[in-house]
DSSP file (Angstrom, degrees, kcal/mol; ACC not computed):
  #  RESIDUE AA STRUCTURE BP1 BP2  ACC     N-H-->O    O-->H-N    N-H-->O    O-->H-N    TCO  KAPPA ALPHA  PHI   PSI    X-CA   Y-CA   Z-CA
    1    1 A M              0   0    0      0, 0.0     2,-0.5     0, 0.0     0, 0.0   0.000 360.0 360.0 360.0 141.0   26.5   19.3  -56.5
    2    2 A I        +     0   0    0      2,-0.0     2,-0.4     0, 0.0     0, 0.0  -0.898 360.0 177.0-106.5 132.1   26.9   16.2  -54.4
    3    3 A E        -     0   0    0     -2,-0.5     2,-0.5     2,-0.0     0, 0.0  -0.950   4.7-177.3-137.9 117.7   30.4   14.9  -53.5
    4    4 A N        -     0   0    0     -2,-0.4     2,-0.4     2,-0.0    -2,-0.0  -0.963   9.4-164.2-114.6 124.5   31.0   11.9  -51.3
    5    5 A K        +     0   0    0     -2,-0.5    21,-0.1    17,-0.0    -2,-0.0  -0.905  10.5 176.6-112.4 136.3   34.6   10.9  -50.5
    6    6 A Y        -     0   0    0     -2,-0.4     2,-0.1    20,-0.0    13,-0.1  -0.999  31.7-117.3-133.4 132.3   35.7    7.6  -49.0
    7    7 A P        -     0   0    0      0, 0.0     2,-0.5     0, 0.0     8,-0.0  -0.392  20.1-141.6 -70.1 146.9   39.3    6.8  -48.5
    8    8 A I        -     0   0    0     -2,-0.1     2,-0.5     2,-0.0    11,-0.0  -0.944  13.7-159.6-108.7 124.2   40.8    3.9  -50.4
    9    9 A F        +     0   0    0     -2,-0.5     2,-0.3     6,-0.0     6,-0.0  -0.904  19.8 162.3-107.5 128.6   43.3    1.8  -48.4
   10   10 A G    >   -     0   0    0     -2,-0.5     3,-1.8     4,-0.0     2,-0.1  -0.909  46.7 -72.9-139.0 167.2   45.7   -0.4  -50.3
   11   11 A Q  T 3  S+     0   0    0     -2,-0.3     3,-0.1     1,-0.3     0, 0.0  -0.399 116.9  11.6 -63.6 130.3   48.9   -2.2  -49.6
   12   12 A G  T 3  S+     0   0    0      1,-0.3    -1,-0.3    -2,-0.1     2,-0.2   0.400  94.7 130.2  85.3  -1.9   51.9    0.2  -49.3
   13   13 A Q    <   -     0   0    0     -3,-1.8     2,-0.4     1,-0.0    -1,-0.3  -0.607  56.1-128.8 -85.6 146.7   49.8    3.4  -49.0
   14   14 A V        -     0   0    0     -2,-0.2     2,-0.6    -3,-0.1    -1,-0.0  -0.796  22.0-124.9 -92.1 132.2   50.3    5.9  -46.3
   15   15 A I        -     0   0    0     -2,-0.4     2,-0.1     4,-0.1    -6,-0.0  -0.674  30.3-151.6 -80.3 122.0   47.2    6.9  -44.4
   16   16 A S     >  -     0   0    0     -2,-0.6     4,-2.0     1,-0.1     5,-0.2  -0.442  25.2-112.7 -90.9 165.6   46.8   10.6  -44.5
   17   17 A K  H  > S+     0   0    0      1,-0.2     4,-2.5     2,-0.2     5,-0.2   0.877 118.4  56.1 -62.1 -38.3   45.2   12.9  -42.0
   18   18 A K  H  > S+     0   0    0      2,-0.2     4,-2.0     1,-0.2    -1,-0.2   0.900 106.5  49.3 -62.5 -41.6   42.5   13.7  -44.6
   19   19 A A  H  > S+     0   0    0      2,-0.2     4,-2.0     1,-0.2    -1,-0.2   0.906 111.6  48.9 -64.6 -41.6   41.6   10.0  -45.0
   20   20 A L  H  X S+     0   0    0     -4,-2.0     4,-1.8     1,-0.2    -2,-0.2   0.879 108.5  53.9 -65.7 -37.4   41.4    9.6  -41.2
   21   21 A D  H  X S+     0   0    0     -4,-2.5     4,-2.7     2,-0.2     5,-0.2   0.889 107.3  51.3 -63.0 -39.0   39.2   12.7  -41.0
   22   22 A L  H  X S+     0   0    0     -4,-2.0     4,-2.4     1,-0.2    -2,-0.2   0.904 108.1  51.8 -64.2 -40.8   36.8   11.1  -43.6
   23   23 A L  H  < S+     0   0    0     -4,-2.0    -1,-0.2     1,-0.2    -2,-0.2   0.863 114.1  45.1 -62.1 -35.1   36.7    7.9  -41.5
   24   24 A R  H  X S+     0   0    0     -4,-1.8     4,-0.7    -5,-0.1    -2,-0.2   0.922 119.4  38.0 -73.1 -45.4   35.8   10.0  -38.5
   25   25 A D  H  X S+     0   0    0     -4,-2.7     4,-2.4     1,-0.2     5,-0.2   0.849 103.0  65.7 -82.4 -36.9   33.2   12.2  -40.1
   26   26 A N  H  X S+     0   0    0     -4,-2.4     4,-2.5    -5,-0.2     5,-0.2   0.912 101.9  46.1 -59.4 -48.9   31.3    9.9  -42.5
   27   27 A P  H  > S+     0   0    0      0, 0.0     4,-2.3     0, 0.0    -1,-0.2   0.910 114.1  48.7 -62.4 -40.3   29.7    7.6  -39.9
   28   28 A A  H  X S+     0   0    0     -4,-0.7     4,-2.1     1,-0.2    -2,-0.2   0.917 113.3  47.2 -64.8 -42.2   28.5   10.4  -37.7
   29   29 A E  H  X S+     0   0    0     -4,-2.4     4,-2.4     2,-0.2    -1,-0.2   0.900 111.3  51.4 -65.2 -40.5   27.1   12.3  -40.7
   30   30 A L  H  X S+     0   0    0     -4,-2.5     4,-2.5    -5,-0.2    -2,-0.2   0.917 109.6  49.4 -63.8 -43.1   25.3    9.2  -41.9
   31   31 A I  H  X S+     0   0    0     -4,-2.3     4,-1.5     1,-0.2    -1,-0.2   0.932 112.3  47.9 -62.4 -45.3   23.7    8.4  -38.6
   32   32 A N  H  < S+     0   0    0     -4,-2.1    -1,-0.2     1,-0.2    -2,-0.2   0.891 113.3  48.2 -63.0 -39.0   22.5   12.0  -38.3
   33   33 A L  H >< S+     0   0    0     -4,-2.4     3,-1.1     1,-0.2     4,-0.3   0.865 106.3  57.5 -68.8 -36.1   21.1   11.9  -41.8
   34   34 A M  H 3< S+     0   0    0     -4,-2.5     3,-0.2     1,-0.2    -1,-0.2   0.873 118.8  30.7 -61.7 -36.7   19.3    8.6  -41.2
   35   35 A Y  T >< S+     0   0    0     -4,-1.5     3,-0.9    -5,-0.2    -1,-0.2   0.069  83.7 118.2-112.0  23.4   17.3   10.0  -38.3
   36   36 A L  T <  S+     0   0    0     -3,-1.1    -1,-0.2     1,-0.2    -2,-0.1   0.879  80.6  41.5 -57.1 -43.9   17.1   13.6  -39.5
   37   37 A N  T 3  S+     0   0    0     -4,-0.3    -1,-0.2    -3,-0.2     2,-0.2   0.457  91.7 107.9 -88.4  -1.6   13.3   13.5  -39.8
   38   38 A Q    <   -     0   0    0     -3,-0.9     2,-0.1     1,-0.1     3,-0.1  -0.537  67.5-127.6 -77.7 142.0   12.7   11.6  -36.5
   39   39 A K        -     0   0    0     -2,-0.2    26,-0.2     1,-0.1     2,-0.1  -0.378  41.3 -78.3 -78.3 164.9   11.3   13.5  -33.5
   40   40 A D  S    S+     0   0    0     -2,-0.1     2,-0.3    24,-0.1    26,-0.2  -0.402  94.4  59.0 -63.5 140.8   13.1   13.4  -30.2
   41   41 A G  E    S-A   65   0A   0     24,-3.0    24,-3.0    -2,-0.1     2,-0.4  -0.917  98.0 -14.6 136.5-161.7   12.4   10.1  -28.3
   42   42 A I  E     +A   64   0A   0     -2,-0.3    22,-0.3    22,-0.2     3,-0.1  -0.630  48.8 178.9 -78.8 125.7   12.9    6.4  -28.8
   43   43 A I  E     -     0   0A   0     20,-2.5     2,-0.3    -2,-0.4    21,-0.2   0.866  67.2 -11.3 -91.0 -45.8   13.7    5.6  -32.4
   44   44 A S  E    S+A   63   0A   0     19,-1.8    19,-2.7     3,-0.0    -1,-0.4  -0.992 108.3   5.3-155.3 148.3   14.1    1.9  -32.1
   45   45 A G  E     +A   62   0A   0     -2,-0.3    17,-0.3    17,-0.3    16,-0.2  -0.440  52.0 126.6  81.8-151.2   14.5   -0.7  -29.4
   46   46 A F        +     0   0    0     14,-0.8     2,-0.1    15,-0.8    15,-0.1   0.820  44.5 163.0  57.0  35.2   14.1   -0.1  -25.7
   47   47 A D        -     0   0    0     14,-0.3    13,-2.8     1,-0.0     2,-0.5  -0.482  35.3-124.2 -77.8 154.9   11.5   -2.9  -25.5
   48   48 A L  E     -C   59   0B   0     11,-0.2     2,-0.4    -2,-0.1    11,-0.2  -0.878  25.6-178.2-107.1 131.9   10.7   -4.4  -22.1
   49   49 A I  E     -C   58   0B   0      9,-2.6     9,-3.3    -2,-0.5     2,-0.4  -0.997  16.4-145.8-126.2 128.0   11.0   -8.1  -21.4
   50   50 A T  E     -C   57   0B   0     -2,-0.4     2,-0.6     7,-0.2     7,-0.2  -0.792   9.3-166.0 -98.2 137.1   10.0   -9.4  -18.0
   51   51 A D  E  >> +C   56   0B   0      5,-3.0     5,-2.1    -2,-0.4     4,-0.8  -0.835  11.1 176.8-116.4  87.5   11.8  -12.4  -16.4
   52   52 A S  T  45S+     0   0    0     -2,-0.6    -1,-0.1     1,-0.2     5,-0.0   0.774  74.6  61.2 -69.3 -26.0    9.4  -13.3  -13.6
   53   53 A E  T  45S+     0   0    0      1,-0.2    -1,-0.2    -3,-0.1    -2,-0.0   0.940 117.7  28.8 -62.8 -46.8   11.5  -16.3  -12.5
   54   54 A N  T  45S-     0   0    0     -3,-0.2    -1,-0.2     2,-0.1    -2,-0.2   0.411 108.1-123.4 -93.6   0.1   14.6  -14.2  -11.7
   55   55 A K  T  <5 +     0   0    0     -4,-0.8    26,-2.4     1,-0.2     2,-0.3   0.931  67.0 131.1  54.7  50.8   12.4  -11.1  -10.8
   56   56 A K  E   < -CD  51  80B   0     -5,-2.1    -5,-3.0    24,-0.3     2,-0.4  -0.919  49.9-145.9-129.4 155.6   14.2   -9.0  -13.4
   57   57 A V  E     -CD  50  79B   0     22,-2.9    22,-2.2    -2,-0.3     2,-0.5  -0.983  15.3-152.9-119.7 135.2   13.1   -6.6  -16.2
   58   58 A I  E     -CD  49  78B   0     -9,-3.3    -9,-2.6    -2,-0.4     2,-0.6  -0.931   4.3-160.4-111.6 127.8   15.2   -6.4  -19.3
   59   59 A V  E     -CD  48  77B   0     18,-3.5    18,-3.0    -2,-0.5   -11,-0.2  -0.944  26.0-132.7-103.4 119.4   15.3   -3.2  -21.5
   60   60 A T        -     0   0    0    -13,-2.8   -14,-0.8    -2,-0.6    15,-0.1  -0.270  28.9 -87.6 -73.7 159.4   16.6   -4.2  -24.9
   61   61 A K        +     0   0    0     13,-0.2   -15,-0.8   -16,-0.2   -14,-0.3  -0.182  63.5 143.1 -60.7 157.2   19.3   -2.3  -26.8
   62   62 A G  E     -AB  45  73A   0     11,-0.9    11,-2.8   -17,-0.3     2,-0.4  -0.973  44.8 -93.1-174.5-173.7   18.1    0.6  -28.9
   63   63 A I  E     -AB  44  72A   0    -19,-2.7   -20,-2.5    -2,-0.3   -19,-1.8  -0.983  30.5-177.7-127.6 134.5   18.5    4.1  -30.3
   64   64 A A  E     -AB  42  71A   0      7,-2.9     7,-3.1    -2,-0.4     2,-0.4  -0.938  12.1-150.4-129.4 154.4   17.1    7.3  -28.9
   65   65 A K  E     +AB  41  70A   0    -24,-3.0   -24,-3.0    -2,-0.3     2,-0.3  -0.985  19.4 166.0-126.6 136.2   17.2   10.9  -30.2
   66   66 A C  E >   - B   0  69A   0      3,-2.5     3,-1.8    -2,-0.4    78,-0.1  -0.946  69.6  -6.2-151.3 126.8   17.2   14.0  -28.0
   67   67 A G  T 3  S-     0   0    0     -2,-0.3     3,-0.1     1,-0.3    -1,-0.0   0.816 127.9 -57.6  60.4  31.0   18.0   17.6  -29.0
   68   68 A G  T 3  S+     0   0    0      1,-0.3     2,-0.4   -33,-0.1    -1,-0.3   0.508 114.4 118.2  78.3   3.8   19.1   16.4  -32.4
   69   69 A K  E <   -B   66   0A   0     -3,-1.8    -3,-2.5     2,-0.0     2,-0.4  -0.843  59.4-134.8-107.6 142.1   21.7   14.1  -30.9
   70   70 A I  E     -B   65   0A   0     -2,-0.4     2,-0.4    -5,-0.2    -5,-0.2  -0.808  19.4-173.8 -98.2 131.8   21.7   10.3  -31.3
   71   71 A F  E     -B   64   0A   0     -7,-3.1    -7,-2.9    -2,-0.4     2,-0.4  -0.962   5.5-171.2-120.0 140.5   22.2    8.0  -28.3
   72   72 A W  E     -B   63   0A   0     -2,-0.4    59,-0.7    -9,-0.2     2,-0.5  -0.981  16.8-151.1-135.1 149.4   22.6    4.3  -28.6
   73   73 A M  E     -B   62   0A   0    -11,-2.8   -11,-0.9    -2,-0.4   -27,-0.1  -0.979   6.5-170.1-118.4 119.0   22.7    1.4  -26.2
   74   74 A N        +     0   0    0     -2,-0.5     2,-0.3   -13,-0.2   -13,-0.2   0.708  68.6  43.7 -83.1 -22.3   24.7   -1.6  -27.5
   75   75 A D  S    S-     0   0    0    -15,-0.1   -13,-0.2   -13,-0.1     2,-0.1  -0.861  89.8 -98.4-124.2 156.5   23.7   -4.1  -24.7
   76   76 A D        -     0   0    0     -2,-0.3     2,-0.4   -15,-0.1   -16,-0.2  -0.405  35.6-136.5 -67.9 150.6   20.5   -5.0  -22.9
   77   77 A Y  E     -D   59   0B   0    -18,-3.0   -18,-3.5    -2,-0.1     2,-0.4  -0.942  17.2-162.8-113.8 131.5   20.0   -3.4  -19.6
   78   78 A N  E     +D   58   0B   0     -2,-0.4     2,-0.3   -20,-0.2   -20,-0.2  -0.895  10.8 173.9-113.7 142.0   18.6   -5.4  -16.6
   79   79 A F  E     -D   57   0B   0    -22,-2.2   -22,-2.9    -2,-0.4     2,-0.2  -0.991  34.7-104.9-142.2 153.0   17.1   -4.1  -13.4
   80   80 A D  E     -D   56   0B   0     -2,-0.3   -24,-0.3   -24,-0.2   -25,-0.1  -0.491  37.3-111.4 -74.6 139.5   15.5   -5.9  -10.4
   81   81 A M        -     0   0    0    -26,-2.4    -1,-0.1    -2,-0.2     2,-0.1  -0.525  40.6-108.2 -65.9 133.7   11.7   -5.8  -10.1
   82   82 A P        -     0   0    0      0, 0.0     4,-0.1     0, 0.0    -1,-0.1  -0.406  22.7-156.0 -64.1 139.8   10.9   -3.6   -7.1
   83   83 A E        +     0   0    0     -2,-0.1     2,-0.4     2,-0.1    -2,-0.0   0.663  69.4  86.5 -91.0 -18.4    9.5   -5.7   -4.2
   84   84 A I  S    S-     0   0    0      1,-0.1     2,-0.3    70,-0.0    69,-0.2  -0.693  88.1-114.2 -85.9 132.6    7.6   -2.9   -2.6
   85   85 A E        +     0   0    0     -2,-0.4     2,-0.3    67,-0.1    69,-0.2  -0.494  67.7 108.9 -66.0 124.2    4.0   -2.3   -3.9
   86   86 A N  E    S-E  153   0C   0     67,-0.5    67,-2.6    -2,-0.3     2,-0.4  -0.972  70.4 -82.4-174.7 178.9    4.0    1.0   -5.6
   87   87 A R  E     -EF 152 115C   0     28,-0.6    28,-2.9    -2,-0.3     2,-0.3  -0.889  48.2-171.9-101.9 135.8    3.8    3.0   -8.8
   88   88 A Y  E     -EF 151 114C   0     63,-3.4    63,-2.2    -2,-0.4     2,-0.4  -0.890  18.0-160.1-130.0 155.9    7.1    3.3  -10.7
   89   89 A V  E     -EF 150 113C   0     24,-2.5    24,-2.8    -2,-0.3     2,-0.6  -0.997  10.7-150.2-134.9 132.0    8.5    5.1  -13.7
   90   90 A L  E     -EF 149 112C   0     59,-2.7    58,-3.0    -2,-0.4    59,-1.3  -0.908  23.3-174.6-102.4 120.5   11.7    4.1  -15.5
   91   91 A K  E     -EF 147 111C   0     20,-2.8    20,-2.4    -2,-0.6     2,-0.6  -0.834  23.7-142.3-117.0 152.8   13.4    7.1  -17.1
   92   92 A L  E     -EF 146 110C   0     54,-2.8    54,-2.4    -2,-0.3     2,-0.6  -0.963  18.1-155.9-111.7 112.8   16.4    7.5  -19.3
   93   93 A K  E     -EF 145 109C   0     16,-3.3    16,-2.1    -2,-0.6     2,-0.4  -0.817  10.6-155.4 -95.1 119.3   18.4   10.6  -18.4
   94   94 A L  E     -EF 144 108C   0     50,-2.8    49,-2.5    -2,-0.6    50,-1.3  -0.773   2.6-154.1-101.7 137.0   20.5   11.9  -21.3
   95   95 A Y  E     -EF 142 107C   0     12,-2.9    12,-0.7    -2,-0.4    47,-0.3  -0.858  17.4-117.3-113.4 144.6   23.6   13.9  -20.9
   96   96 A S  E     -     0   0C   0     45,-3.6    11,-0.2    -2,-0.4     9,-0.1  -0.142  41.4 -80.1 -74.0 170.0   25.1   16.4  -23.4
   97   97 A D  E     +     0   0C   0      9,-0.1     2,-0.3     7,-0.1     9,-0.2  -0.361  49.4 175.1 -65.9 146.4   28.4   16.1  -25.1
   98   98 A F  E     - F   0 105C   0      7,-0.5     7,-1.7    -3,-0.1     2,-0.6  -0.977  29.6-116.1-148.6 154.9   31.5   17.2  -23.2
   99   99 A E  E     + F   0 104C   0     -2,-0.3     2,-0.5     5,-0.2     5,-0.2  -0.807  25.7 179.2 -99.7 126.4   35.1   17.0  -24.1
  100  100 A E  E >  S- F   0 103C   0      3,-2.2     3,-1.1    -2,-0.6     2,-1.1  -0.911  70.6 -55.9-124.9 101.3   37.5   14.8  -22.1
  101  101 A R  T 3  S-     0   0    0     -2,-0.5    -2,-0.0     1,-0.2     3,-0.0  -0.541 126.0 -11.9  62.7 -96.7   40.9   15.1  -23.6
  102  102 A K  T 3  S+     0   0    0     -2,-1.1     2,-0.4    -3,-0.1    -1,-0.2   0.180 118.7  82.6-119.6  17.9   40.2   14.1  -27.2
  103  103 A F  E <   -F  100   0C   0     -3,-1.1    -3,-2.2     2,-0.0     2,-0.5  -0.948  59.7-145.3-128.2 143.3   36.7   12.7  -27.1
  104  104 A Y  E     -F   99   0C   0     -2,-0.4     2,-0.5    -5,-0.2    -5,-0.2  -0.917  30.2-160.4 -95.3 130.8   33.2   14.0  -27.1
  105  105 A I  E     -F   98   0C   0     -7,-1.7    -7,-0.5    -2,-0.5     2,-0.4  -0.957  15.1-173.5-122.2 125.8   31.2   11.7  -24.9
  106  106 A R  E     +     0   0C   0     -2,-0.5     2,-0.3    25,-0.2    27,-0.2  -0.947  21.4 158.5-110.1 135.4   27.4   11.2  -24.9
  107  107 A N  E     -F   95   0C   0    -12,-0.7   -12,-2.9    -2,-0.4     2,-0.3  -0.944  22.2-159.4-150.1 174.0   25.9    9.1  -22.3
  108  108 A A  E     -F   94   0C   0     21,-2.7    20,-1.0    -2,-0.3     2,-0.4  -0.987   6.6-149.4-153.5 155.0   22.7    8.3  -20.3
  109  109 A D  E     -FG  93 127C   0    -16,-2.1   -16,-3.3    -2,-0.3     2,-0.3  -0.960  18.3-127.0-126.5 145.9   21.7    6.7  -17.1
  110  110 A F  E     -FG  92 126C   0     16,-1.3    16,-2.0    -2,-0.4     2,-0.4  -0.694  23.9-167.0 -85.9 146.4   18.5    4.8  -16.2
  111  111 A S  E     -FG  91 125C   0    -20,-2.4   -20,-2.8    -2,-0.3     2,-0.6  -0.972  10.1-157.7-138.0 120.9   16.6    6.0  -13.2
  112  112 A L  E     -FG  90 124C   0     12,-1.9    12,-1.7    -2,-0.4    11,-1.6  -0.889  24.1-179.6 -98.9 117.8   13.8    4.0  -11.5
  113  113 A E  E     -FG  89 122C   0    -24,-2.8   -24,-2.5    -2,-0.6     2,-0.3  -0.870  24.2-126.5-122.0 150.7   11.6    6.4   -9.5
  114  114 A T  E     -FG  88 121C   0      7,-2.8     7,-1.7    -2,-0.3     2,-0.6  -0.711  15.0-142.7 -92.9 146.5    8.6    5.9   -7.4
  115  115 A L  E     +FG  87 120C   0    -28,-2.9   -28,-0.6    -2,-0.3     2,-0.5  -0.938  25.7 171.1-109.9 110.7    5.4    7.9   -8.0
  116  116 A N  E >   - G   0 119C   0      3,-2.3     3,-2.3    -2,-0.6    -2,-0.0  -0.902  66.2 -46.4-125.2 102.5    3.7    8.9   -4.7
  117  117 A N  T 3  S-     0   0    0     -2,-0.5    -1,-0.1     1,-0.3     3,-0.1   0.878 118.3 -39.9  41.9  61.9    0.8   11.3   -4.9
  118  118 A E  T 3  S+     0   0    0      1,-0.1     2,-0.5     0, 0.0    -1,-0.3   0.255 119.6  99.5  76.2  -9.9    2.4   13.9   -7.2
  119  119 A N  E <   -G  116   0C   0     -3,-2.3    -3,-2.3     2,-0.0     2,-0.5  -0.912  61.2-148.1-108.9 139.6    5.9   13.8   -5.7
  120  120 A I  E     -G  115   0C   0     -2,-0.5     2,-0.5    -5,-0.2    -5,-0.2  -0.891  11.4-169.3-108.1 126.6    8.6   11.7   -7.4
  121  121 A N  E     -G  114   0C   0     -7,-1.7    -7,-2.8    -2,-0.5     2,-0.6  -0.951  24.1-125.4-114.9 132.8   11.3   10.1   -5.3
  122  122 A T  E     -G  113   0C   0     -2,-0.5    -9,-0.2    -9,-0.2     3,-0.1  -0.655  25.8-178.4 -76.1 120.6   14.3    8.5   -6.8
  123  123 A E  E     -     0   0C   0    -11,-1.6     2,-0.3    -2,-0.6   -10,-0.2   0.907  65.7 -15.4 -85.1 -47.6   14.5    4.9   -5.6
  124  124 A K  E     -G  112   0C   0    -12,-1.7   -12,-1.9     2,-0.0     2,-0.4  -0.990  54.0-149.1-156.2 152.8   17.7    3.9   -7.4
  125  125 A K  E     +G  111   0C   0     -2,-0.3     2,-0.3   -14,-0.2   -14,-0.2  -0.990  22.0 178.2-125.4 129.1   20.0    5.1  -10.1
  126  126 A E  E     -G  110   0C   0    -16,-2.0   -16,-1.3    -2,-0.4     2,-0.1  -0.906  34.5 -91.6-132.7 159.9   22.0    2.8  -12.3
  127  127 A T  E     +G  109   0C   0     -2,-0.3   -18,-0.2   -18,-0.2     3,-0.1  -0.408  49.1 157.7 -70.2 141.2   24.3    3.0  -15.2
  128  128 A G        +     0   0    0    -20,-1.0     2,-0.2     1,-0.4   -19,-0.2   0.222  49.0  14.3-127.4-110.0   22.8    2.7  -18.7
  129  129 A I        +     0   0    0      1,-0.1   -21,-2.7   -56,-0.1    -1,-0.4  -0.518  47.4 164.4 -80.0 139.3   24.0    3.9  -22.1
  130  130 A T    >   -     0   0    0    -58,-0.2     3,-2.7   -23,-0.2   -24,-0.1   0.358  40.0-134.4-132.7   3.5   27.7    5.0  -22.4
  131  131 A N  T 3  S-     0   0    0    -59,-0.7   -25,-0.2     1,-0.3     3,-0.1   0.855  77.0 -55.4  39.7  43.0   28.3    5.0  -26.2
  132  132 A N  T 3  S+     0   0    0      1,-0.2    -1,-0.3   -27,-0.1     2,-0.2   0.548 121.5  86.7  74.1  11.8   31.5    3.2  -25.5
  133  133 A F  S <  S-     0   0    0     -3,-2.7    -1,-0.2   -27,-0.2   -28,-0.0  -0.762  85.2 -69.0-131.7 179.3   33.0    5.7  -23.0
  134  134 A E        -     0   0    0     -2,-0.2     2,-0.2     1,-0.1    -1,-0.1  -0.243  55.4-101.3 -68.3 157.4   32.9    6.4  -19.3
  135  135 A N        -     0   0    0    -28,-0.1     2,-0.5     2,-0.0    -1,-0.1  -0.479  22.4-155.9 -79.2 149.2   29.8    7.8  -17.6
  136  136 A Q        -     0   0    0     -2,-0.2     2,-0.5     2,-0.0   -29,-0.1  -0.965   9.7-177.4-122.7 111.8   29.2   11.4  -16.7
  137  137 A K        +     0   0    0     -2,-0.5     2,-0.6   -29,-0.0     3,-0.0  -0.460  36.5 127.7-107.8  59.6   26.7   11.8  -13.8
  138  138 A N    >   -     0   0    0     -2,-0.5     3,-1.9     1,-0.1     4,-0.3  -0.959  49.1-153.7-119.1 114.3   26.6   15.5  -13.6
  139  139 A D  G >  S+     0   0    0     -2,-0.6     3,-1.0     1,-0.3    -1,-0.1   0.713  91.0  69.5 -64.0 -20.2   23.1   17.1  -13.8
  140  140 A K  G 3  S+     0   0    0      1,-0.2    -1,-0.3    -3,-0.0    -3,-0.0   0.773 102.3  46.7 -68.3 -21.5   24.4   20.3  -15.2
  141  141 A N  G <  S+     0   0    0     -3,-1.9   -45,-3.6   -45,-0.1    -1,-0.2   0.479  85.7 116.5 -93.3  -3.8   25.2   18.4  -18.4
  142  142 A K  E <   +E   95   0C   0     -3,-1.0   -47,-0.3    -4,-0.3     3,-0.1  -0.461  37.2 178.0 -68.6 130.7   21.8   16.7  -18.5
  143  143 A I  E     -     0   0C   0    -49,-2.5     2,-0.3     1,-0.3   -48,-0.2   0.714  57.2 -20.8-105.1 -25.8   19.8   17.7  -21.6
  144  144 A E  E     -E   94   0C   0    -50,-1.3   -50,-2.8   -78,-0.1     2,-0.4  -0.991  48.3-128.0-170.9 165.8   16.6   15.7  -21.2
  145  145 A E  E     -E   93   0C   0     -2,-0.3     2,-0.5   -52,-0.2   -52,-0.2  -0.986  15.9-158.6-125.9 141.8   14.8   12.7  -19.8
  146  146 A I  E     -E   92   0C   0    -54,-2.4   -54,-2.8    -2,-0.4     2,-0.5  -0.986  17.8-133.1-119.4 127.7   12.8   10.2  -21.7
  147  147 A E  E     -E   91   0C   0     -2,-0.5   -56,-0.2   -56,-0.2     3,-0.1  -0.685  22.3-178.3 -80.3 122.8   10.2    8.1  -20.0
  148  148 A I  E     -     0   0C   0    -58,-3.0     2,-0.3    -2,-0.5    -1,-0.2   0.901  59.9 -26.0 -86.9 -47.2   10.6    4.5  -20.9
  149  149 A T  E     -E   90   0C   0    -59,-1.3   -59,-2.7     2,-0.0     2,-0.4  -0.990  44.5-142.9-161.6 161.0    7.7    3.0  -19.0
  150  150 A R  E     +E   89   0C   0     -2,-0.3     2,-0.3   -61,-0.2   -61,-0.2  -0.981  29.0 166.5-125.6 142.8    5.4    3.2  -16.0
  151  151 A F  E     -E   88   0C   0    -63,-2.2   -63,-3.4    -2,-0.4     2,-0.4  -0.990  28.4-136.8-153.5 161.4    4.2    0.3  -14.0
  152  152 A I  E     -E   87   0C   0     -2,-0.3     2,-0.4   -65,-0.2   -65,-0.2  -0.973  18.1-148.4-120.2 132.0    2.5   -0.7  -10.8
  153  153 A T  E     +E   86   0C   0    -67,-2.6   -67,-0.5    -2,-0.4     2,-0.3  -0.839  18.6 175.3-102.0 140.6    3.7   -3.6   -8.6
  154  154 A R    >   -     0   0    0     -2,-0.4     3,-1.6   -69,-0.2     2,-0.2  -0.985  40.4 -96.0-138.6 146.9    1.3   -5.7   -6.6
  155  155 A T  T 3  S+     0   0    0     -2,-0.3     3,-0.1     1,-0.3   -72,-0.0  -0.459 111.3   8.7 -64.2 127.9    2.0   -8.8   -4.4
  156  156 A G  T 3  S+     0   0    0      1,-0.3    -1,-0.3    -2,-0.2     2,-0.2   0.325 102.6 120.8  84.6  -7.7    1.1  -11.9   -6.5
  157  157 A A    <   -     0   0    0     -3,-1.6     2,-0.5     1,-0.0    -1,-0.3  -0.553  59.0-130.2 -88.9 155.3    0.7   -9.9   -9.7
  158  158 A E        -     0   0    0     -2,-0.2     2,-0.6    -3,-0.1    -3,-0.0  -0.893  15.6-128.3-106.3 133.0    2.7  -10.6  -12.9
  159  159 A L        +     0   0    0     -2,-0.5     2,-0.3     2,-0.0  -107,-0.1  -0.713  37.6 179.4 -81.2 119.1    4.4   -7.7  -14.7
  160  160 A R        -     0   0    0     -2,-0.6     2,-0.6  -111,-0.1  -111,-0.1  -0.833  32.7-140.1-121.4 157.7    3.4   -7.9  -18.4
  161  161 A N              0   0    0     -2,-0.3    -2,-0.0     1,-0.1  -111,-0.0  -0.770 360.0 360.0-115.5  82.4    4.1   -5.9  -21.4
  162  162 A D              0   0    0     -2,-0.6    -1,-0.1     0, 0.0     0, 0.0   0.400 360.0 360.0-100.6 360.0    0.7   -5.8  -23.2
C-alpha cells in the first residue's frame, strides 16, 4: 500500500510536530528517490565555461551523487586560470554528514591540483559546495573525490571545452 502525507496549512490552524516532520522528510525522500538509479558522480551541471578576457574558469551549478548521498551547488564557482604552464586536475572533494547542534551538513570543496610525472601536488584549495551551511574541511570526514576536469595550460593557448 502507498500512503503519501502532506500537511495542509490553513488560517487559524496550529502547526503540529507531525506536520513539521513531514515538511522535513518529504523533500529529502523525493530527492533520493529521483536519483535512486543514478550511479555515483555528476548527475547534472558542473559544466565548464572559460572567460579568457578575465582569465577565469566558471564551473556551473549542479548536482552530484556520492555514496548514495546527494550534493548540490546552488551558485556557479569561479577560479583563476593558472598562469604557470602545467597539467592540472580540478577535483570536487565531498565530505560526509556530521551533526552540528541540530543540523546534518553535507559539503564539498574544489581542489585544483597539478599533475607532475605521477605525483600530484595541491596548488590551491578553495571553497565550493556548502548545501547552505558552513564548510567542514576535515579529511577524516571526506568520503570521496570526483574529478571534474583535466587540462593543460600553455602560453598563448586558449582553454576550450570541446
